[in-house]
N, CA, C and O atoms as CSV, one atom per row, in Angstrom:
chain,resi,resn,atom,element,x,y,z
A,1,MET,N,N,-19.429,49.628,-1.008
A,1,MET,CA,C,-20.022,48.452,-1.619
A,1,MET,C,C,-19.417,48.252,-3.016
A,1,MET,O,O,-19.256,49.203,-3.782
A,2,ILE,N,N,-19.094,47.014,-3.320
A,2,ILE,CA,C,-18.520,46.678,-4.624
A,2,ILE,C,C,-19.620,46.751,-5.686
A,2,ILE,O,O,-20.702,46.190,-5.517
A,3,ARG,N,N,-19.329,47.442,-6.765
A,3,ARG,CA,C,-20.315,47.592,-7.838
A,3,ARG,C,C,-20.027,46.676,-9.028
A,3,ARG,O,O,-20.906,46.433,-9.855
A,4,LYS,N,N,-18.810,46.177,-9.112
A,4,LYS,CA,C,-18.455,45.357,-10.267
A,4,LYS,C,C,-17.472,44.275,-9.832
A,4,LYS,O,O,-16.550,44.539,-9.059
A,5,VAL,N,N,-17.670,43.070,-10.325
A,5,VAL,CA,C,-16.770,41.949,-10.055
A,5,VAL,C,C,-16.361,41.359,-11.396
A,5,VAL,O,O,-17.213,41.060,-12.233
A,6,ASN,N,N,-15.062,41.193,-11.599
A,6,ASN,CA,C,-14.549,40.543,-12.809
A,6,ASN,C,C,-14.120,39.128,-12.463
A,6,ASN,O,O,-13.367,38.925,-11.510
A,7,ILE,N,N,-14.588,38.152,-13.223
A,7,ILE,CA,C,-14.199,36.758,-13.034
A,7,ILE,C,C,-13.499,36.311,-14.310
A,7,ILE,O,O,-14.036,36.455,-15.408
A,8,LEU,N,N,-12.304,35.770,-14.154
A,8,LEU,CA,C,-11.518,35.317,-15.293
A,8,LEU,C,C,-11.136,33.861,-15.075
A,8,LEU,O,O,-10.416,33.544,-14.128
A,9,ASP,N,N,-11.606,32.982,-15.932
A,9,ASP,CA,C,-11.300,31.557,-15.851
A,9,ASP,C,C,-10.187,31.281,-16.852
A,9,ASP,O,O,-10.384,31.438,-18.057
A,10,VAL,N,N,-9.017,30.871,-16.364
A,10,VAL,CA,C,-7.863,30.710,-17.240
A,10,VAL,C,C,-7.401,29.259,-17.368
A,10,VAL,O,O,-6.350,28.992,-17.951
A,11,THR,N,N,-8.174,28.329,-16.830
A,11,THR,CA,C,-7.769,26.923,-16.900
A,11,THR,C,C,-8.802,26.124,-17.692
A,11,THR,O,O,-9.994,26.422,-17.627
A,12,PRO,N,N,-8.362,25.125,-18.430
A,12,PRO,CA,C,-9.319,24.286,-19.147
A,12,PRO,C,C,-10.133,23.434,-18.172
A,12,PRO,O,O,-9.641,23.069,-17.104
A,13,ARG,N,N,-11.337,23.128,-18.527
A,13,ARG,CA,C,-12.203,22.289,-17.689
A,13,ARG,C,C,-12.034,20.833,-18.098
A,13,ARG,O,O,-11.941,20.516,-19.284
A,14,ASP,N,N,-11.994,19.941,-17.091
A,14,ASP,CA,C,-11.878,18.518,-17.394
A,14,ASP,C,C,-13.199,17.791,-17.166
A,14,ASP,O,O,-13.282,16.581,-17.381
A,15,GLY,N,N,-14.234,18.514,-16.734
A,15,GLY,CA,C,-15.535,17.903,-16.484
A,15,GLY,C,C,-15.640,17.283,-15.106
A,15,GLY,O,O,-16.732,16.914,-14.674
A,16,LEU,N,N,-14.511,17.162,-14.404
A,16,LEU,CA,C,-14.510,16.503,-13.102
A,16,LEU,C,C,-14.918,17.436,-11.973
A,16,LEU,O,O,-15.109,16.978,-10.846
A,17,GLN,N,N,-15.057,18.736,-12.238
A,17,GLN,CA,C,-15.481,19.663,-11.200
A,17,GLN,C,C,-16.934,19.406,-10.800
A,17,GLN,O,O,-17.389,19.927,-9.782
A,18,ASN,N,N,-17.666,18.613,-11.581
A,18,ASN,CA,C,-19.064,18.302,-11.268
A,18,ASN,C,C,-19.211,17.049,-10.419
A,18,ASN,O,O,-20.318,16.727,-9.989
A,19,GLU,N,N,-18.110,16.331,-10.166
A,19,GLU,CA,C,-18.161,15.121,-9.349
A,19,GLU,C,C,-18.416,15.487,-7.891
A,19,GLU,O,O,-17.921,16.507,-7.412
A,20,SER,N,N,-19.184,14.661,-7.184
A,20,SER,CA,C,-19.512,14.952,-5.786
A,20,SER,C,C,-18.332,14.716,-4.851
A,20,SER,O,O,-18.264,15.319,-3.780
A,21,THR,N,N,-17.399,13.843,-5.245
A,21,THR,CA,C,-16.194,13.608,-4.450
A,21,THR,C,C,-14.974,13.893,-5.313
A,21,THR,O,O,-15.013,13.680,-6.525
A,22,PRO,N,N,-13.891,14.370,-4.709
A,22,PRO,CA,C,-12.677,14.654,-5.482
A,22,PRO,C,C,-12.132,13.391,-6.154
A,22,PRO,O,O,-12.190,12.304,-5.579
A,23,VAL,N,N,-11.612,13.534,-7.354
A,23,VAL,CA,C,-11.007,12.424,-8.098
A,23,VAL,C,C,-9.498,12.589,-8.007
A,23,VAL,O,O,-8.961,13.648,-8.332
A,24,SER,N,N,-8.818,11.542,-7.565
A,24,SER,CA,C,-7.369,11.628,-7.397
A,24,SER,C,C,-6.670,11.744,-8.745
A,24,SER,O,O,-7.211,11.344,-9.776
A,25,THR,N,N,-5.479,12.288,-8.721
A,25,THR,CA,C,-4.692,12.431,-9.946
A,25,THR,C,C,-4.423,11.064,-10.556
A,25,THR,O,O,-4.470,10.914,-11.777
A,26,GLN,N,N,-4.144,10.070,-9.729
A,26,GLN,CA,C,-3.864,8.722,-10.223
A,26,GLN,C,C,-5.071,8.156,-10.977
A,26,GLN,O,O,-4.907,7.501,-12.006
A,27,ASP,N,N,-6.272,8.406,-10.472
A,27,ASP,CA,C,-7.475,7.923,-11.160
A,27,ASP,C,C,-7.712,8.659,-12.474
A,27,ASP,O,O,-8.303,8.100,-13.398
A,28,LYS,N,N,-7.261,9.901,-12.565
A,28,LYS,CA,C,-7.444,10.681,-13.781
A,28,LYS,C,C,-6.531,10.208,-14.900
A,28,LYS,O,O,-6.860,10.351,-16.077
A,29,ILE,N,N,-5.377,9.642,-14.532
A,29,ILE,CA,C,-4.367,9.251,-15.526
A,29,ILE,C,C,-4.669,7.927,-16.155
A,29,ILE,O,O,-3.914,7.463,-17.009
């Protein structure tokens, strides 16, 4: 059984990860 998990977030957040549907790259630009 795993006793420890390391999570490393190395990318900046754009706030779009909270959207219910994916946002296309074209719409982001």
